[in-house]
C-alpha positions as CSV (number, residue, x, y, z in Angstrom):
1,M,63.4,95.1,83.8
2,Y,67.1,93.5,84.4
3,M,68.3,89.9,84.2
4,P,68.6,88.3,87.2
5,S,72.1,86.9,86.3
6,I,74.7,87.2,83.6
7,S,77.1,84.5,82.8
8,K,81.0,84.8,82.3
9,E,80.4,84.4,78.7
10,E,77.8,87.0,78.0
11,L,80.0,89.3,80.4
12,Q,82.8,89.2,77.9
13,L,81.0,90.0,75.1
14,L,80.2,93.3,76.3
15,P,82.5,96.4,76.0
16,I,84.9,97.5,78.4
17,S,84.3,100.8,80.0
18,Q,86.2,103.0,82.5
19,F,85.9,106.2,84.4
20,K,86.4,109.0,82.2
21,G,86.5,111.9,84.5
22,R,89.0,113.8,86.8
23,I,91.2,111.6,89.0
24,H,92.4,113.5,92.2
25,L,95.4,111.6,93.9
26,I,95.2,112.6,97.4
27,D,98.3,111.6,99.4
28,H,98.7,114.4,102.1
29,I,96.7,116.0,104.7
30,N,95.8,119.4,103.3
31,K,95.2,117.9,100.1
32,A,92.8,115.6,101.7
33,E,90.9,118.5,103.9
34,H,90.5,120.6,100.6
35,A,89.1,117.2,98.9
36,C,86.9,116.4,101.9
37,K,85.2,120.0,101.6
38,T,84.5,119.5,98.0
39,L,82.9,116.2,98.7
40,A,80.9,117.3,101.4
41,H,78.2,118.9,99.0
42,E,77.7,115.8,97.3
43,P,74.5,113.7,98.1
44,V,75.9,110.4,97.0
45,L,79.3,109.0,96.5
46,G,80.3,105.9,95.1
47,F,82.7,104.0,97.6
48,D,85.6,101.5,97.5
49,T,89.0,100.5,99.1
50,E,92.2,98.8,97.9
51,T,94.8,97.0,100.4
52,K,98.0,95.5,99.4
53,P,97.6,92.0,98.6
54,S,99.2,89.4,100.9
55,F,100.7,86.1,99.7
56,T,101.9,85.0,103.2
57,K,99.4,83.1,105.2
58,G,98.6,84.9,108.3
59,Q,100.0,88.3,106.9
60,F,97.6,91.2,106.9
61,H,97.9,94.9,105.9
62,R,95.6,97.7,106.6
63,V,93.6,99.6,103.8
64,S,96.1,101.5,101.5
65,L,93.4,103.4,99.5
66,L,90.1,104.8,99.8
67,Q,88.4,105.8,96.8
68,L,85.2,108.2,96.6
69,S,83.9,109.1,93.3
70,T,81.1,111.3,91.8
71,G,79.9,110.9,88.4
72,T,82.6,113.4,87.1
73,D,85.6,113.2,89.6
74,A,87.2,110.6,91.8
75,Y,89.5,111.0,94.5
76,L,92.0,108.6,95.6
77,F,92.9,108.9,99.2
78,R,96.2,107.1,100.1
79,L,95.7,106.3,103.6
80,N,98.9,104.3,103.7
81,K,100.7,107.8,103.5
82,M,98.7,109.9,105.7
83,G,96.0,107.6,107.6
84,L,92.4,108.4,108.2
85,M,91.9,112.0,109.0
86,G,89.3,113.8,110.1
87,G,87.7,115.4,107.1
88,I,87.3,111.5,105.6
89,I,85.6,110.5,108.8
90,G,83.2,113.5,108.6
91,I,82.1,112.1,105.3
92,L,81.9,108.5,106.4
93,S,79.9,109.4,109.5
94,N,77.5,111.7,107.9
95,P,74.0,109.8,107.6
96,K,72.8,112.5,105.0
97,Q,75.6,111.6,102.6
98,L,74.9,108.3,100.9
99,K,78.3,106.0,100.3
100,V,77.4,103.3,97.6
101,G,79.6,100.1,97.5
102,I,79.9,96.3,97.1
103,A,80.9,94.3,100.1
104,I,81.2,97.3,102.1
105,R,81.0,95.8,105.7
106,D,84.5,94.3,105.4
107,D,85.8,97.7,103.8
108,I,84.4,99.4,107.0
109,R,85.8,97.1,109.3
110,Y,89.4,97.2,107.8
111,L,88.9,101.1,107.7
112,K,88.4,101.3,111.5
113,Q,91.9,99.5,112.0
114,H,93.1,103.0,110.9
115,H,91.0,105.0,113.3
116,H,87.7,104.1,114.9
117,F,84.5,106.2,113.7
118,R,80.6,105.6,113.6
119,H,79.6,104.5,110.2
120,E,76.5,106.2,108.8
121,G,74.8,106.3,105.2
122,F,76.4,103.5,103.7
123,V,74.4,101.5,100.8
124,E,75.4,98.0,100.2
125,L,74.5,97.4,96.5
126,Q,74.3,93.5,97.0
127,D,71.5,94.0,99.2
128,F,69.8,96.8,97.4
129,V,69.9,95.0,93.8
130,R,67.7,92.4,95.1
131,N,64.9,94.8,95.1
132,F,65.1,94.6,91.3
133,G,65.2,90.6,91.2
134,I,68.8,90.6,90.3
135,E,70.8,87.7,91.9
136,N,74.5,88.5,91.0
137,S,76.0,90.7,93.4
138,G,79.8,91.1,92.0
139,L,80.9,94.8,90.9
140,S,81.7,93.3,87.3
141,K,78.6,91.4,86.7
142,L,76.3,94.2,88.2
143,S,77.9,96.4,85.7
144,G,77.2,94.2,83.0
145,I,73.6,93.6,83.8
146,I,72.6,97.2,84.8
147,M,75.4,99.2,82.7
148,N,75.9,97.0,79.7
149,F,79.4,97.3,80.0
150,R,82.2,95.3,81.9
151,I,85.2,96.5,83.8
152,S,88.7,95.6,84.0
153,K,89.9,94.0,87.3
154,S,93.7,93.3,86.0
155,Q,95.0,95.6,88.7
156,Q,93.3,94.1,91.7
157,L,96.4,92.2,92.9
158,T,98.8,94.9,92.4
159,N,101.0,96.6,95.1
160,W,98.8,99.4,96.3
161,E,101.3,100.8,98.9
162,N,103.9,101.6,96.1
163,D,105.6,105.1,96.3
164,E,103.9,105.9,93.1
165,L,100.7,104.6,92.0
166,T,100.8,103.7,88.1
167,L,98.1,105.1,85.9
168,P,96.3,101.9,85.4
169,Q,96.2,101.3,89.1
170,Q,94.6,105.0,89.6
171,M,92.0,104.0,86.8
172,Y,91.3,100.8,88.1
173,A,90.6,102.2,91.8
174,A,88.7,105.1,90.1
175,T,86.8,102.8,87.7
176,D,85.4,100.7,90.9
177,A,84.3,103.7,92.9
178,W,82.7,105.2,89.6
179,A,81.0,102.0,88.7
180,A,79.4,101.7,92.1
181,Y,77.8,105.1,91.8
182,E,76.7,104.7,88.3
183,I,74.8,101.6,89.2
184,Y,73.1,102.9,92.1
185,N,71.9,106.2,90.5
186,T,70.8,104.0,87.4
187,L,68.6,102.0,89.9
188,I,67.5,104.8,92.0
189,K,65.7,106.4,89.0
190,N,63.7,103.5,88.8
191,Q,62.9,103.3,92.4
192,K,63.6,106.5,94.4
193,S,61.7,105.5,97.4
194,I,64.0,102.4,98.8
195,E,67.3,102.6,100.4
196,Y,69.3,99.8,102.0
197,Q,71.5,101.1,104.8
198,I,73.6,99.3,106.9
């Protein structure tokens, strides 16, 4: 049903798409608790993180931003301003609520540098897509193969710890989590009974 892979040239021919819903920028614990209560009712969430890039050997930064998205709303949690608090941990630890993303093992490991938690209910798209004969595993190529669009990666190496995130940064972050959500839901319609959890 799906192509096993897509070339860079083929990907460039596809239209660019981005998140078109509401973006909620969460930079305070009170806002975060309210957002988590809303998100707690969602069975599936797109998941991603962003970290300030390091251009110095041996220098590392903790996760700056956690993104959780539905099909209509993207929540951007600024962990560098408020840490990893209880409501977020509750979502990340809920085995009945699926968090879907790409290369999430590293994301989880780095999130635990903020606060240790028991992760449950995560779906790794890189594993999940193999059931459909898809060999590519990056978010951009999976968006092309499954959704017939490409996403911009132009903001990836920007400073995610800036006092204010720019609108392009917010859109980039929201789009990455939303694209994972859309990819999973498109695939699951074809094969509802299979889950790959880590």
